[in-house]
Every structure is written in structure tokens, then in C-alpha cells.
C-alpha positions as CSV (number, residue, x, y, z in Angstrom):
1,X,116.6,31.6,-14.8
2,X,117.7,34.6,-16.8
3,X,118.2,33.9,-20.5
4,X,121.7,34.1,-21.9
5,X,122.1,37.1,-24.3
6,X,122.2,36.4,-28.1
7,X,125.4,36.6,-30.1
8,X,124.6,40.0,-31.5
9,X,123.9,41.5,-28.1
10,X,127.2,40.0,-26.8
11,X,129.2,41.4,-29.7
12,X,127.6,44.8,-29.3
13,X,128.4,44.8,-25.6
14,X,132.1,44.0,-26.2
15,X,132.3,46.6,-28.9
16,X,130.8,49.4,-26.8
17,X,132.8,48.4,-23.7
18,X,136.0,49.0,-25.7
19,X,134.7,52.1,-27.4
20,X,134.9,50.6,-30.8
21,X,132.8,51.5,-33.9
22,X,131.8,48.9,-36.4
23,X,134.6,49.9,-38.7
24,X,137.1,49.3,-35.9
25,X,135.8,45.8,-35.3
26,X,135.9,45.2,-39.0
27,X,139.5,46.3,-39.3
28,X,140.5,44.1,-36.3
29,X,138.7,41.0,-37.5
30,X,138.5,41.2,-41.2
31,X,134.7,40.7,-41.1
32,X,132.8,43.3,-43.2
33,X,130.8,46.1,-41.5
34,X,127.7,44.9,-43.2
35,X,128.0,41.4,-41.7
36,X,128.8,42.8,-38.3
37,X,125.8,45.1,-38.4
38,X,123.5,42.2,-39.4
39,X,124.9,40.0,-36.6
40,X,124.4,42.8,-34.0
41,X,120.8,43.3,-35.2
42,X,120.1,39.5,-35.1
43,X,119.5,39.4,-38.9
44,X,122.1,36.7,-39.5
45,X,124.1,34.1,-37.7
46,X,127.8,33.3,-38.1
47,X,129.7,30.1,-38.9
48,X,132.0,28.6,-36.3
49,X,135.0,29.7,-38.3
50,X,133.7,33.3,-38.4
51,X,133.1,33.3,-34.6
52,X,136.7,32.2,-34.1
53,X,137.9,34.8,-36.5
54,X,136.2,37.5,-34.5
55,X,137.5,36.2,-31.2
56,X,141.1,36.1,-32.5
57,X,140.7,39.7,-33.9
58,X,139.3,41.1,-30.7
59,X,141.5,39.0,-28.5
60,X,138.5,37.6,-26.5
61,X,137.8,34.1,-25.4
62,X,135.0,32.4,-27.4
63,X,132.9,31.9,-24.2
64,X,133.2,35.7,-23.5
65,X,131.7,36.4,-27.0
66,X,128.9,34.0,-26.2
67,X,128.2,35.4,-22.7
68,X,128.9,39.0,-23.3
69,X,130.7,39.7,-20.0
70,X,133.9,38.0,-18.8
71,X,133.5,39.6,-15.3
72,X,130.1,38.2,-14.7
73,X,131.0,34.8,-16.1
74,X,134.1,34.5,-13.9
75,X,132.3,35.7,-10.8
76,X,129.4,33.3,-11.0
77,X,130.6,29.7,-11.1
78,X,127.2,28.1,-11.6
79,X,126.0,27.2,-15.1
80,X,122.8,25.4,-16.1
81,X,123.2,23.8,-19.5
82,X,120.7,25.0,-22.1
83,X,120.8,25.5,-25.9
84,X,121.8,29.2,-25.3
85,X,125.1,28.2,-23.6
86,X,125.9,25.0,-25.6
87,X,128.4,25.2,-28.4
88,X,127.9,22.6,-31.2
89,X,130.9,21.4,-33.1
90,X,130.6,18.7,-35.8
91,X,133.8,17.0,-36.9
92,X,134.7,14.0,-38.9
93,X,134.9,11.7,-35.9
94,X,132.6,13.3,-33.3
95,X,129.5,15.4,-32.9
96,X,130.4,17.6,-29.9
97,X,128.3,19.8,-27.6
98,X,130.4,22.0,-25.3
99,X,128.4,22.6,-22.1
100,X,128.5,25.6,-19.8
101,X,130.2,27.9,-22.4
102,X,128.9,31.0,-20.4
103,X,131.8,30.3,-17.9
104,X,135.2,31.5,-19.1
105,X,138.6,30.0,-18.1
106,X,137.1,26.8,-16.7
107,X,139.4,24.2,-15.1
108,X,137.0,21.5,-16.3
109,X,135.5,21.3,-19.8
110,X,132.3,19.2,-20.0
111,X,131.4,17.9,-23.4
112,X,128.5,15.7,-24.5
113,X,129.5,13.8,-27.7
114,X,128.6,11.2,-30.2
115,X,131.3,9.0,-31.7
116,X,130.8,8.5,-35.4
117,X,133.9,6.5,-36.5
118,X,133.8,2.7,-36.5
119,X,137.5,1.8,-37.2
120,X,140.9,3.4,-36.6
121,X,141.3,3.6,-40.3
122,X,138.2,5.9,-40.4
123,X,139.4,7.8,-37.4
124,X,142.9,8.6,-38.5
125,X,145.7,9.8,-36.1
126,X,144.8,9.6,-32.4
127,X,144.1,12.8,-30.5
128,X,146.3,14.1,-27.7
129,X,146.2,17.3,-25.7
130,X,147.0,18.7,-22.2
131,X,145.3,17.5,-19.1
132,X,143.3,14.5,-18.1
133,X,139.8,13.4,-18.9
134,X,137.1,11.0,-17.7
135,X,134.5,9.6,-20.1
136,X,131.2,7.8,-19.3
137,X,129.1,6.1,-21.9
138,X,125.5,7.3,-22.0
139,X,124.2,5.0,-24.8
140,X,125.5,2.5,-27.3
141,X,128.8,0.8,-27.0
142,X,132.2,2.6,-27.2
143,X,135.7,1.2,-27.9
144,X,138.5,3.2,-26.3
145,X,141.9,3.1,-28.2
146,X,145.0,4.5,-26.5
147,X,148.6,4.3,-27.6
148,X,149.9,2.5,-24.5
149,X,147.0,0.1,-23.7
150,X,145.0,-2.5,-25.5
151,X,141.5,-1.4,-26.7
152,X,138.7,-1.7,-24.2
153,X,134.9,-1.7,-24.8
154,X,132.5,0.3,-22.6
155,X,128.8,-0.2,-22.2
156,X,126.3,2.4,-20.9
157,X,127.2,3.4,-17.4
158,X,130.9,2.3,-17.7
159,X,133.7,4.8,-17.8
160,X,137.4,5.4,-18.4
161,X,139.9,7.9,-17.0
162,X,143.0,8.7,-19.0
163,X,146.0,11.0,-19.3
164,X,145.0,13.1,-22.3
165,X,148.6,13.6,-23.4
166,X,148.5,9.9,-24.4
167,X,147.1,9.4,-27.9
168,X,143.5,8.3,-27.7
169,X,140.4,7.7,-29.9
170,X,136.8,6.8,-29.1
171,X,135.0,4.5,-31.7
172,X,131.4,3.4,-31.9
173,X,130.7,-0.3,-31.9
174,X,127.8,-1.7,-33.9
175,X,125.2,0.2,-36.0
176,X,124.3,2.7,-33.3
177,X,126.6,5.7,-32.7
178,X,127.6,5.8,-29.0
179,X,126.8,8.9,-27.0
180,X,129.0,9.9,-24.1
181,X,129.8,12.6,-21.6
182,X,133.5,13.6,-21.4
183,X,135.0,16.0,-18.8
184,X,138.5,17.3,-19.6
185,X,140.6,19.0,-16.9
186,X,144.0,20.6,-16.7
187,X,146.0,23.4,-15.2
188,X,145.7,25.6,-18.3
189,X,142.8,28.2,-18.0
190,X,142.4,28.2,-21.8
191,X,142.0,24.4,-22.1
192,X,138.5,24.8,-23.7
193,X,139.9,27.0,-26.4
194,X,142.8,24.5,-27.0
195,X,140.3,21.6,-27.3
196,X,138.0,23.5,-29.7
197,X,140.9,24.3,-32.0
198,X,142.3,20.8,-31.8
199,X,139.0,19.1,-32.6
200,X,138.2,21.5,-35.4
201,X,141.2,20.0,-37.3
202,X,139.6,16.6,-37.2
């Protein structure tokens, strides 16, 4: 399997494809030319916030920045998950690993996660977003809270399917943090971007 390109290579590809110089990218994104140069030459990495800042400035999807070519990613609808195309996002309530980020505008967003909160007081306000989702517990025990149903506990191999517009929260039960696989789906082609932005607030 061909390796996915590094962030610096992807950024350089997008810049050259649009005929931009480093100073143009700097003006669009607010990131210094020195930083952009180091990223392109694989001399430094970027924080998640900086990656989002560049995506917003260049008007590209985050998965395009990670894959380097939106046309290739849209054309090939197969993705084998590996560290190179997995986006990590650590929040107060979850450790999230977004899978298959080399595919843009997906109708399904697969996420492997670890639930860290033990109580609703720790979790805070429930999450809600567009679409639907199915979650299956991989290890540990998970307690599913929703605004319209009583809490339910799930053991490894058990699953739940919910309307994601309904407030929901996943809590770990016991000393072990529960690990799960969650697949979100919806009609919006930018669902992944919406989810990343929403969870970053948590």
C-alpha cells in the first residue's frame, strides 16, 4: 500500500496547485512564513488549532490538507486506516481517533474513541449534531445518556443507534475507561468538519 504524504508535502502541493508563494499562504492564514517553511520541509509539526487555521484561511477541508489531493481522495473510496490517515483529537470527555481522513466529504464518519467522564456532572451539557450514529463498545462498560430515554449500560459487543440531533453523552463505568467505535452519518458532506469543530469545544 502506498504511504500517505506527510503534512508538509500536502501543504506544498496545495500551495503550488494554486500558484501561491509562501507569503501568499501566510497572508491568507495568519501563519508566519518561517513556520510554513519549516512545516513544508518537515522540520516542525503543527497543533490541531493551527491546522484548522490553515484550512480556514485556504478554504480547504482538513482531510484535503492531510491527503494533499481532493480529486484523488474523492475518486478512490477505499481507505485502510493507519497512523498516517488517523486524526487524533483529545477533549475533556473523549479521546477521539478519526479514521479514514484521506477521504473527503464522507457520508459516514468512523471514529474510535475512549470515554473519560464518569458522571454527567463531569461531562457537562450533552452533545447534539446533525445526522445519526451507531456506537459499539469494544472494551470496558459504557453508559449511554440521552435526553429522551433513560440511561442504558452497554458491555463489549453491545451497541446503540441514535438520532444525533437528540442530546447524548457516553460515560465510562467503573475504573476502566471504555473504548468504542462510533460511526456518524448524515446528508451533509461536511459532517466530519462539523463534528471536529463541535467536539473541539468540549
